[in-house]
N, C-alpha and C positions, 0 to 999 in steps of 0.2 A: 639336612633336607637337601634333597636334589632341586638344582635350580629350576627343573621344569614342572616340579609338583604345584598342583594349584592349592595354595593355602584356604584352609577352612576355618569355620569358627571353631571346630574342635582343637585344631592347631593352636589358636589362639589361647583357648580354655586352658590346654595342658601347659602353654608357656607361662601363664598366670596362676595356674593352679586355682582356677575357680570352675564353675559349672558352664556348659555350652549355652545353657538357658539364659546366664547372666550375660554372656558375652552378645548372646543374639538381642537381648533387650538394650544393652549398653550401645550396640552400634545403631539402635534405631532411636536412642536418646529417650529412652523409657524412663518416666520420673521416678518408677520404683526403684531404680538403680542409683546409687548417690554419685555425686558429682566427681568426686576423686576416683572412683571405681571406673566410672564413664571415661574420664581422662586417661586412665591407664589402659583400657581397653582400645581407644583410639590410637594412642601411642604404639602399643603394641601390634595393632593391625598395619600401621604404615612402616612399622619396623620388619615385619615379617612378609610385607607385600601382598596383603590380603586385598582381593578385589570382590565387591559386591556382586553376587549373582543376580542380576537384575532380570536375565531371562526367565529363571527359576522362579523369581518372585512374581514376575507378571503373568506367568502361567498360573500361579495360586490365585491373584488377585483379579485376574483378567483384566488387569490395567497395565499399561506401558509407561504411563506418566510422560509420554512425549505427544508432541502435537505436530503435525505436518504443516509447512507453509510452502506455498506455491506462489512465486512472483514473478512479473513479465521480464523484469532485468534488476540485477543488483547496483548497475553503475548509474544510480539515480539518487539524487539528493532526498527525494520525497521517500522514495524506497527505504532508503538508508535510515531515515527518521521513523519510519513505521516499524521497521525491524527492531530499532532500539525500544520502542514502546513496547513491543511484543515481548522483547527479551526482559525487560523489567517486570512486567505483569507476570510472564510465565514463571520467572524466579521467584516472586513473592508466592506464587501457588504450588510452588516445587514441581513444576513441569519443566521439561526440557523441549527445545524446538529443533526439527529437522527442516532444514531450509534448502529449497531447490528453485531453481529459475527456468522459464520456458523460453527465454531468449526471444520473447514474442512470436513464437512458434506454435501452434496449436497441436501439431504432432509431437513435439517435446512436452507439452503441458500434459497430453494424454499419457506419455511414458512416465512422467513424473507423479501422476495420481496413481497410476498402477503401481509404482514403487512404494509411495506412502500407504497404499491399501496393504500390500504385501508386508510391509514392516510393522503393521498392526497398530498404528497411530491410533491415538483415543479419539482423536478430532482433527479437523482440516481447517486451514485457513488459505483461501486462494484469491488472488486477483488476476483477472483472464488476461490471455495473450491477445494480442493485436487482432488476429485473424481466427479466433475461435469461434464457431458458428454455432454450437450446441454444447450441453453440458452431458451428454450421454456417458462419457467417462467418469463421472461422479455418481452414477447410478449406483454402483456397487456400495457405496458409502451410504446413501439413503436406505438402501435395502436391508443393510445390516444395522441400520439405525445409527451409525457414527455420525456427530454433529458435523455440519459443514458451514462455516460463515465465509461468505463473500464480502471482499472489502474494495472500495474505490471502484473497481472495473467489476461490476457485478452481474448476475444472471438471477432475475429472481425465480424461486422455486419454493413451493409449499413446505418443504422439508428444510431450509435453510433460512439463515439469517442475513441480511445485507446491511453492511457499515457504510454509510454515504454521506455527502454533504448535499445540499440543495443546488446541484449544478445548473439547474434550470435558473433560479432566482439569481445566482450568481453572475451567469452571463447576461443575464437581463439587466442587472446592475450595472454591468460593465459597459454594454451598450447605450444604455440611458444616459451614463456619464459621457460618453463620448458625442452623445447627440446634443447632451446640454453645453458641450462645448462648441457647437456650431457645426459639426460634422453630418454630413449628408450622405457621402458615397464611403461607406464602411466595408473594407474588406474583410472577410472571415476566415482565418487559417484554421479548418477543422481537421480532426482526425477520422478515423474509420467509424461509420455509423452505426457498426455492429455494437460497439461499445457503447454504454449507458453514459459515460461521461462526455463523451463527443456529441452524442445525439442529443442529450439533454442541453449543452451548451448551444449547440445549433439552434434548438427550439426557443431557447431564452432569447438569442440574438434575434431571430425572426420575429418574436412577439415583440421586442421593444421597437424594432421598425415599423411593425404594424400598428402598435398605439400610438407612434408618431407621425403616421400617416406618410412613412418613407417606403417606397417600393422595395421588394426583396429581388435584387438581380442575381439569381442563381449561376447564370452563365459566366458572367464577369467579376462578380463579386464574391464567389464561394470558391475556395480551393481546399480540396481534401488530399491529406498526404499523411506520410507517418511521422510528421511534426518532429523529425530530427533536425541536425544541423543543415544537411543537403537540402532537407524540404524547405526550410527558412531561406537559403539563398535562392533556390528555384523560386520561389513565392516573390522574391525581390526582382528577379529578372523577368517574371510575368507582370509585375506591377509597372516596372519601367517600359514595357512595350505597350502599354496601355494608351490608346488615342486621349482618352478622358481618365486622368489619374486620379485614385480615391484621396480622400482627404483624411483617412483614418485607417488602422490596421487593428483587429482583435484577434489574437492567436489564441488557440485552445491550451497552449502551454507556452512557458516563459523560453524555452530552447528555440522553437521555431521564432518567436517574437524578436528574439536578441541577434539570430543570425540575419534574420531578414532587415532588422534595422540598420545592422552593421553594413550589409551590401547597399542599402539605398543610401546610407551617409557617404559611402564611398563615391556613389554617383553624383553627390552634390545635393540630395534631398534634405531639407532642413526639417528637424525633428524638435520639437513638434509642430514649428511653424507652417510647414507646407504638408506634415502628415503626422498627425498623432498615433500614438501607440499603445497597445495594452495587452498584457499577458494573462497567464494563469498559473498558479502554484507557489508564488513567492520564493522561488530558487533563489540561493545566495548571487547567481549571476545577473538577477534584476536588479541587485544594489550596485553592481559592478560597472555595467554598462552606462554610458553617458548620452543622453541624460537617464538618470534612473527611471526604471520601468514600472508602470503602474499595473497591477497585478491583483489577484485574488490569493488570499492567504488562509489556508487552514491546516491545521497541525497533523503531520504525518504521526508523530508520537501518539497523539490522542486516538489517532485512527487504529493503529497497532495496538494500544492499551485498550480501547474499546472492544476490539476483535477478540482479544485473549479473554478479557473478563466476560463476554457474552458466551464464548464457548465452555469457559471453566464452570460459570454458573450453571449452564446445562448439564455439563458432566456432574456437578454435584447435586443436580436434581432442585436447583433454587430458581430456575426458571425453565420455559418451553419454546424450543425452536419454532414450532408452529405458531405460538402466540406472539412472539416477537419477531416479525418478518424483517421489519426496517427499522435503522436506528440512523437519525439524522443528526450529524454534528454540524457545529458552528463553522461558518466562513466568514471573512470579511473583506471590502474591497479595499485596497490600499492604493491611494492616488499619489502619483509622483509626477515629476516634471515631463515625463515623455508623453503625457494625454493632455497637458494644459495648454492647449493650443490658443484658447482666447481667456486669459486670465480675468477679464472683465465680465464672463458669462458664468 
């Protein structure tokens, strides 16, 4: 056979002297074909260089058995955990993932969504970019009845499901804990309020202050940024310039918290004696920084697994996107040394 010839089931059938129907069923692991014959078919397929024509198969079934995934960035411990959960769940359901990243850019996210649509994915899983203002670029999916599941950074829509934690309650609990340690001037390092995660964490922080009769000082004690390394350092510089320094910092992620802590420690600020600290996400860095960082733990793996399961259940007709709009997963406050300002309280 010529090297450039595409091997077909008919070539395998001729090679084994069996029918093409038997080969087709054997390659699909059909129980009507005995185990030994199936083994011979798979071995012959590998030997001859047979490749399954998934494109033709998808045209017949109108399914590609692929799920599109759009994440803000791949170089994140949380997103790596989410993708691990997605991969495991998708593998169990015999689906493949096509993964892309928006790099925290709305225009890149729009391009990714168009690519996924053109690749005819059966469904889409998306966590929104930092600056995405609307979800018009997902309308093509909604109109075609292609299920969309948003996770972590979500945008509620009647034709989609959202996988989240209760960010409001988690932030409330963090702030309440800091207040319980005697803190009254608590800086909040927040993210873009377009995103539900940061808007809800700010709301939880503000409500905890209100419930404890502590005024919210938006001008001095709220810092909105991209919550990256640079933002954490700049927040520390801002704090060091304050005439009346805070006694605690609650950051909406661990990255900003850790870099803010390090900069303040370099300047001689004692943690937690002078300033208590808490973050969010329970990234590995929270257990490396000294003192270890108080944070909120929620499983990225569980988020990814729940997102795929929800999508596949819809594709299999076991649930409806329209009747399951929000799935709330568990989160827990993990108290470590960085926030224990007064261990007697």
